[in-house]
C-alpha positions in Angstrom: -28.6 200.5 67.3 -26.4 198.0 69.1 -28.1 195.1 70.9 -27.8 195.2 74.8 -25.1 193.1 76.3 -26.3 190.1 78.3 -26.6 190.7 82.0 -23.5 189.8 84.1 -21.0 189.9 81.2 -18.6 192.4 79.8 -16.7 192.6 76.6 -13.4 192.1 78.4 -14.6 188.9 80.2 -16.2 187.4 77.2 -13.1 188.2 75.1 -11.0 186.2 77.6 -13.1 183.2 77.6 -14.0 183.0 74.0 -10.8 181.3 72.7 -11.0 178.7 75.4 -14.6 178.1 74.6 -13.9 177.8 71.0 -11.1 175.3 71.7 -13.4 173.3 73.9 -16.1 173.3 71.3 -13.8 172.2 68.6 -12.4 169.4 70.6 -15.9 168.3 71.5 -16.7 168.1 67.8 -13.8 165.8 67.1 -14.5 162.0 66.9 -12.8 159.7 69.3 -10.4 158.6 66.5 -9.4 162.1 65.5 -9.1 163.2 69.2 -6.8 160.2 69.9 -4.7 160.8 66.9 -4.3 164.5 67.8 -3.2 163.7 71.4 -0.9 161.0 70.1 0.7 163.4 67.6 1.3 166.0 70.4 2.8 163.5 72.7 5.1 162.2 70.0 6.2 165.7 69.0 7.1 166.5 72.6 9.2 163.4 73.0 10.5 162.7 69.5 11.8 166.0 68.0 15.3 165.7 69.7 15.9 162.7 67.5 16.6 165.1 64.7 19.6 166.6 66.6 21.9 163.5 66.8 23.0 160.5 64.9 22.3 158.1 67.8 20.2 159.0 70.9 22.4 159.2 74.0 20.7 156.2 75.7 22.8 154.1 78.1 22.5 150.6 76.6 21.9 151.5 73.0 25.6 151.4 71.8 25.9 147.9 73.2 22.9 146.9 71.1 24.4 148.6 68.0 27.6 146.6 68.7 25.7 143.4 69.0 24.0 144.1 65.6 27.3 144.8 64.1 28.7 141.5 65.4 25.7 139.5 64.1 26.1 141.2 60.7 29.8 140.2 60.5 30.2 136.7 62.0 33.5 136.1 60.1 35.1 138.9 62.2 33.8 137.7 65.5 34.1 133.9 65.6 34.2 133.9 69.4 30.4 134.6 69.5 27.5 132.4 68.5 24.3 134.0 67.2 21.2 132.6 69.0 18.7 133.3 66.2 15.6 135.4 65.9 13.0 132.9 67.3 13.2 134.1 70.9 11.9 136.7 73.2 13.5 140.1 73.6 14.4 140.0 69.9 12.4 142.7 68.2 15.3 145.2 68.1 17.7 142.5 66.8 15.3 141.6 64.0 14.9 145.3 63.2 18.6 145.7 62.9 18.8 142.7 60.6 16.1 144.0 58.3 17.0 147.6 58.0 20.5 147.9 59.5 22.3 147.4 56.3 21.6 151.0 55.5 23.3 152.2 58.7 22.9 150.9 62.2 22.7 154.4 63.8 19.9 155.3 61.4 18.1 152.1 62.1 18.4 152.6 65.9 17.1 156.1 65.6 14.1 154.8 63.5 13.3 152.2 66.1 13.4 154.7 68.9 10.8 156.8 66.9 8.6 153.7 66.5 8.8 153.1 70.3 7.9 156.8 71.0 5.1 156.8 68.4 3.6 153.5 69.7 3.7 154.7 73.3 2.2 158.1 72.3 -0.7 156.3 70.6 -1.2 153.6 73.2 -1.6 155.9 76.1 -4.7 157.8 74.8 -6.2 154.7 73.4 -5.8 153.0 76.9 -7.3 155.9 78.8 -10.1 156.4 76.3 -11.1 152.8 76.6 -10.9 152.4 80.4 -11.7 155.9 81.7 -13.7 157.6 78.9 -13.3 160.6 76.7 -14.0 163.1 79.5 -10.9 162.0 81.4 -8.5 161.8 78.3 -7.1 165.4 78.2 -6.5 165.6 81.9 -4.9 162.1 82.1 -2.5 163.0 79.3 -1.2 165.9 81.4 -0.1 163.3 83.9 1.3 160.5 81.7 3.4 162.4 79.2 6.6 161.3 81.0 5.9 157.7 80.1 6.4 158.5 76.4 10.1 159.2 76.7 10.3 157.2 79.9 13.1 155.8 81.9 13.4 152.6 79.9 13.8 154.6 76.7 16.5 156.7 78.2 18.3 153.5 79.4 18.1 152.1 75.9 15.9 149.2 77.0 13.9 149.6 73.9 12.4 146.1 73.6 10.8 146.5 77.0 9.6 150.1 76.4 7.9 148.9 73.2 6.5 145.9 74.9 5.0 148.2 77.6 3.2 150.2 74.9 2.0 147.1 73.1 0.7 145.7 76.4 -1.6 148.7 76.9 -3.0 148.1 73.4 -3.5 144.4 74.2 -5.4 145.4 77.4 -7.8 147.5 75.4 -8.5 144.6 73.1 -8.9 142.3 76.1 -11.5 144.7 77.5 -13.5 144.5 74.3 -13.3 140.7 74.6 -14.5 141.0 78.2 -17.6 142.9 77.0 -18.4 140.7 74.0 -16.2 137.6 73.5 -15.6 136.3 69.9 -13.4 133.6 68.6 -11.9 136.0 65.9 -11.0 138.6 68.6 -9.5 135.8 70.8 -7.3 134.9 67.9 -6.3 138.5 67.5 -5.4 138.6 71.2 -3.3 135.5 70.9 -1.3 137.2 68.0 -0.9 140.4 69.9 0.3 138.6 73.0 2.8 136.8 70.8 4.1 140.2 69.6 4.4 141.5 73.2 6.3 138.4 74.1 8.6 138.8 71.2 9.4 142.3 72.3 9.8 141.4 76.0 8.0 138.8 78.2 7.7 140.9 81.4 4.8 143.2 80.3 3.0 140.1 79.0 3.3 138.6 82.5 1.8 141.8 84.0 -1.1 141.6 81.6 -1.7 138.0 82.5 -1.6 138.9 86.2 -4.2 141.6 85.8 -6.5 139.5 83.7 -6.2 136.6 86.1 -7.1 138.9 89.0 -10.1 140.1 87.1 -11.2 136.5 86.5 -10.8 135.2 90.0 -12.6 138.3 91.5 -15.8 137.6 89.7 -18.8 136.9 91.9 -19.7 133.3 90.7 -17.8 130.3 89.5 -19.6 130.5 86.2 -18.4 134.1 85.6 -15.0 133.1 86.6 -14.9 130.3 84.2 -16.3 132.4 81.4 -13.8 135.2 82.0 -10.9 132.7 82.2 -12.0 131.0 79.0 -12.5 134.2 77.0 -9.6 136.2 78.4 -6.9 133.9 79.7 -7.0 131.2 77.1 -5.8 133.4 74.2 -2.8 134.3 76.4 -1.7 130.8 77.1 0.5 130.2 74.0 2.5 133.4 74.6 2.5 132.7 78.4 4.1 129.3 77.8 6.8 131.0 75.7 7.4 133.5 78.5 8.0 130.7 81.0 10.4 129.1 78.5 12.2 132.5 78.1 12.5 132.9 81.9 13.9 129.3 82.2 16.5 130.1 79.5 17.6 133.1 81.4 17.5 131.9 85.0 18.7 128.3 84.6 22.5 128.4 84.0 24.4 125.7 82.3 27.6 127.5 81.5 30.0 127.8 84.4 30.9 131.4 83.4 27.3 132.4 83.1 26.5 131.1 86.5 29.3 133.1 88.0 28.2 136.2 86.2 24.6 135.9 87.3 25.1 135.4 91.0 23.2 138.6 91.8 20.3 139.3 94.0 19.6 142.7 95.4 16.7 144.7 96.8 16.0 148.4 97.0 16.0 150.0 100.4 12.8 151.8 101.6 14.0 155.2 100.4 15.1 153.9 97.1 11.8 152.1 96.7 9.9 155.4 97.0 12.4 157.3 94.8 12.3 154.8 92.0 8.6 155.4 91.6 9.7 158.6 90.0 13.1 157.7 88.6 11.8 154.6 86.8 9.0 156.5 85.0 10.8 159.8 84.3 12.9 159.7 81.1 15.0 162.7 82.1 18.7 162.5 81.2 19.9 165.2 83.6 18.6 167.0 86.7 17.3 169.8 84.4 14.6 167.4 83.3 13.3 166.8 86.9 10.1 168.6 86.2 8.6 165.1 85.7 8.4 165.1 89.5 5.5 167.5 89.3 3.0 165.0 87.7 4.2 162.3 90.1 3.4 164.4 93.1 0.0 165.5 91.8 -1.2 162.3 90.2 -1.7 160.2 93.4 -3.6 163.1 95.0 -6.1 163.5 92.2 -6.3 159.7 91.7 -7.1 159.1 95.3 -10.0 161.4 95.1 -11.4 159.2 92.3 -10.4 155.9 93.9 -13.9 154.5 93.9 -14.1 154.7 90.1 -14.5 151.2 88.7 -11.8 150.3 86.1 -11.6 146.8 84.5 -8.3 145.1 85.1 -7.1 148.1 87.2 -9.4 147.8 90.3 -8.2 148.9 93.6 -7.2 145.2 94.6 -5.3 144.9 91.3 -3.4 148.1 92.0 -2.6 146.9 95.5 -1.2 143.7 94.0 0.9 145.7 91.5 2.2 147.9 94.4 2.9 144.8 96.6 4.8 143.1 93.7 6.9 146.3 93.2 7.8 146.3 96.9 8.4 142.6 97.1 10.3 141.7 94.0 14.1 142.2 93.9 15.6 145.0 91.9 18.2 142.7 90.4 17.8 139.0 89.6 20.3 136.9 87.6 21.4 139.8 85.3 17.8 141.1 85.2 18.3 144.7 86.4 15.4 146.9 87.4 13.2 143.9 87.7 10.7 145.3 90.2 11.0 148.8 88.6 9.4 147.5 85.4 6.1 147.7 87.2 6.3 151.4 87.7 4.9 152.4 84.3 1.9 150.2 84.9 1.3 151.8 88.3 1.4 155.2 86.7 -1.0 154.1 83.9 -3.4 152.6 86.4 -3.4 155.8 88.4 -4.0 157.9 85.3 -7.2 156.0 84.7 -8.5 157.7 87.8 -7.6 161.2 86.7 -10.5 163.7 87.2 -12.4 165.1 84.2 -11.3 168.7 85.2 -8.5 170.3 87.1 -8.0 173.6 88.7 -6.6 176.0 86.1 -3.3 176.6 88.0 -2.7 172.8 88.1 -3.5 172.3 84.4 -1.2 175.2 83.4 1.6 173.9 85.6 1.4 170.4 84.2 1.3 171.7 80.5 4.3 174.1 81.3 6.2 171.1 82.7 5.6 169.0 79.6 6.8 171.9 77.3 9.9 172.6 79.5 10.8 168.9 79.7 10.7 168.7 75.9 12.9 171.7 75.5 15.4 170.3 78.1 15.4 167.0 76.4 16.6 168.5 73.2 19.4 170.4 75.0 20.4 167.2 76.9 20.6 165.2 73.7 23.1 167.6 72.4 25.1 167.9 75.6 25.4 164.1 76.0 26.3 163.7 72.3 29.3 166.0 73.0 30.3 163.6 75.7 30.1 160.8 73.1 32.4 162.9 70.7 34.9 163.2 73.5 34.9 159.5 74.2 35.3 158.6 70.6 38.1 161.0 69.8 40.5 158.0 69.7 38.8 156.3 66.6 41.7 157.5 64.3 44.5 156.0 66.4 42.8 152.6 67.0 43.5 150.3 64.1 40.9 148.2 62.4 40.2 144.9 64.2 42.1 145.9 67.2 41.7 143.9 70.4 40.5 146.8 72.5 40.0 146.7 76.2 37.7 149.5 77.6 38.4 150.6 81.1 35.8 153.1 82.3 36.6 154.6 85.7 33.6 156.9 85.3 30.5 156.2 83.2 28.9 159.5 83.0 30.0 163.1 82.4 27.0 165.1 81.9 24.1 162.7 82.5 22.6 162.5 86.0 20.0 159.8 85.6 21.7 157.8 82.9 25.4 156.7 82.6 25.5 157.5 78.9 29.2 156.4 78.5 28.8 153.0 79.9 28.7 151.3 76.5 30.2 154.0 74.3 33.0 151.6 73.4 30.4 150.2 71.0 31.1 153.1 68.6 34.6 151.6 68.3 33.3 148.2 67.5 30.8 149.4 64.9 33.4 151.8 63.2 36.6 149.9 63.5 35.6 146.2 63.9 37.3 146.2 67.4 36.8 143.4 69.9 33.7 143.8 72.2 34.5 142.3 75.6 31.6 144.1 77.3 29.0 143.1 74.8 25.8 141.5 76.2 26.7 137.8 75.7 26.6 135.9 78.9 23.0 134.6 78.7 21.3 132.3 76.4 18.4 134.7 76.2 20.7 137.3 74.7 21.1 137.6 70.9 24.7 136.3 71.0 26.7 134.2 73.5 30.3 133.3 73.9 31.4 130.0 72.4 34.0 129.8 75.2 33.8 132.0 78.2 36.7 134.4 79.0 38.7 134.2 82.2 36.9 135.2 85.4 38.1 138.7 85.6 37.1 139.3 81.9 33.5 138.1 82.1 31.5 141.2 81.1 29.5 141.7 84.3 32.7 141.6 86.3 34.8 143.5 83.8 32.1 146.2 83.4 32.5 147.5 86.9 36.1 146.5 87.7 37.7 149.9 86.8 34.9 151.8 88.4 35.1 149.9 91.7 38.8 149.6 92.0 40.2 152.8 90.4 42.1 153.6 93.6 42.9 151.8 96.8 40.5 154.1 98.6 37.6 152.8 96.4 38.5 149.2 97.1 38.7 149.9 100.8 35.4 151.6 100.8 33.9 148.6 99.0 35.3 146.4 101.7 34.2 148.9 104.4 37.8 149.3 105.6 39.7 152.6 106.4 41.3 154.1 103.3 44.8 153.9 104.9 44.4 150.2 105.6 47.7 148.6 104.4 46.1 145.2 104.0 43.4 146.7 101.8 46.0 148.5 99.7 47.9 145.3 99.2 44.7 143.6 98.2 44.1 146.3 95.7 47.5 145.8 94.1 46.8 142.1 94.0 43.5 142.6 92.2 45.2 144.7 89.5 48.0 142.3 89.2 45.7 139.3 88.6 43.6 141.5 86.2 46.6 142.3 84.0 47.8 138.8 83.9 44.5 137.8 82.3 44.0 140.9 80.2 47.5 141.6 78.8 47.8 138.5 76.6 44.4 139.1 75.1 44.3 142.8 74.4 46.6 144.8 72.2 45.0 148.2 72.9 43.6 149.8 76.0 40.9 152.5 76.1 40.9 154.3 79.5 38.4 156.9 80.5 38.9 159.2 83.5 41.8 156.9 84.8 43.2 157.9 88.2 47.0 158.1 88.6 47.0 155.1 90.9 45.4 152.9 88.3 47.6 154.3 85.6 50.7 153.2 87.5 49.5 149.6 87.3 49.5 149.4 83.5 52.1 146.9 82.3 55.2 148.4 80.7 54.4 146.6 77.5 51.8 149.2 76.8 52.6 152.7 75.7 50.2 155.7 75.4 49.4 156.8 71.9 46.7 159.3 72.7 45.7 161.6 75.6 42.7 163.8 75.0 41.1 165.1 78.1 39.7 162.2 80.0 40.4 159.7 77.2 43.6 157.7 76.9 44.6 155.1 74.3 47.4 152.7 74.9 48.9 150.2 72.4 51.0 147.1 73.2 54.6 147.4 72.1 55.0 143.8 71.2 52.8 140.7 71.3 52.9 139.0 74.7 54.0 135.5 74.9 51.6 132.8 75.9 47.9 133.1 75.0 47.0 134.6 71.7 44.5 137.4 71.2 41.0 136.5 70.4 41.1 138.9 67.4 43.7 139.2 64.7 45.0 142.8 65.0 46.1 144.7 62.0 49.0 147.1 62.1 48.1 150.7 62.3 
C-alpha cells in the first residue's frame, strides 16, 4: 500500500522542483575550490569558444601588436625602428610573442587571448567569493559575465585586460594580508604587484588607491599606520615603477612625439553615462547588446545591498572611483580610454553587493542573455573575419618588402562597437614584410620607437585618421564647421592632400586604399597606377621611383 503524500504537495509540483533542488544540493556540497573552478570553467567556455573559429580574433588593435612582434623578430628588415627591450611596463604581450611567436604569431596571439579570458574567468569568482561570500557568488556571476570578454579584450588592449584580472587576484591576497599580516605574504604581494605592473600600470594604480583609502579611513592613527605598513608597503616597489612608466609616457623629448601626443579630451555627459556600458561590454556588433541587461539591473540590486560592508570597496571608495571616472580625461597624451579603464572596477565593486537570491524571472533573463551573447560572439567572429579576408585580398599583388601606405577612409565594415579594420594592414606586414607606417612607435613606453621621426603628415597618430577625416571636401568642411560648399574650405582640402602627397609619394611605392571616395582618388599622383580593385579594396603601385628622398624600405620587384 502506497504511503500517503505529504500535505500541501502534489506529484506534479514536486516533480517540477526536484531537479532544481537536486542542483542546489549538489552545488551546496561542492567545496569553495570546486565551486570556483566550475564557475570559472563556465565563464571561460561562454567567452572563449569563438577562438576556435578564426586564425586571429577580430580585435581592433591586435593586428598592430602582431606587426610590432614581427618587426621585433626581424630587426634587419626594419632598421628604421629601435626595440626598447622587455624590462618595461605594458610588455607582457611583447614577451609572450618573443617566447612562443616563432611557432606562428597568429597562434601565439590566440593563445594569449585564451590566457586573458581564462584568468579573468577565474579572478571574478575568486574576487566575489573572498569579498562577498559564497552565498552571493552564483548571482554575482550572472551580472559580471560581460567582463570576461570585455571591451578591452575586443579592442585588443590585452595587456590591460590581463592586468585587470590580475589586480582582482591581488586584491584578494591583500584582503588576507589585512586580516592576518605576514612577511611572507607581503613578499608575495610585492611579486604580484610587479606582475600587474609588467602587464599594465593603470590597474595597479587603482589597487593602490583602494588600499590607501582603506588605510586612511581607519578609526585611529595606530590602525592607519598598521594598515599602511602591512598593505601599502609591499606595493611601493611596483608603485615607483608605475610612476617611472607614466613619466616615460607623458614627458616628451622627441619633437615628433610631442606633436603626436598633443591630445586632451573629455567625454560629454551623455558619453560619460553611455561608456559605463560600452567600456564593460565586449560586444563586437549591435547584436551583442544584451550586455545592457546586466548593466541596467546591477545598480538596482546593488543599491538595495548598499549598506553591506566590503573591504577596499566601501561606499566612499566606490564614490571616489566614480568621481575619478567623471573627472579624468578620456584621452591624455596618446592614452586613449583613460577614465574608461575604471569602468570594470566599478562593475566589479557593484557585483560585490549582489543579493544572495534573485526573482526567478530576473535570473532566467540574465542567464539567457549570457547564452545569447556567447552565440552572437561566435557569429560576429566569423562575420568580422570575412571583413579581414576582403581587406587582405591584395596580398598576392603586393611584393615582398614593399613600402606600403595604408589609407583607410572607413575603419569598420561589420563591427559596430569596434573598428576591426583599423590595423588590418598589419596582416600585410606580417605576411609580406611590408613597411608599417601606422605601427605603435611614437612613445618611449611602446615596444618599438622610430630612430628618426617621419615628416609631420606621416607621424602615425596624424596619418592614422588623415584619410578618414579628409576623404572628401565635405568631411574637411564638417571638421572645420564650415558649409560643405565653402570654396575656401574646398581649396584648403586640396592643399592638405597636395602637402600630404609631397611627403608620401617619395617614401611609398605602393598604396592600399580602403573605401576611397572618388574625390580622394582624383588626388592620387599620376606616378601611381592601380593594380587591383576588389570591392572596397584598391592597390596602387608606383610606375617609377620618385626623385629626391629614398624609400625607407628597399622594395623588391613583383
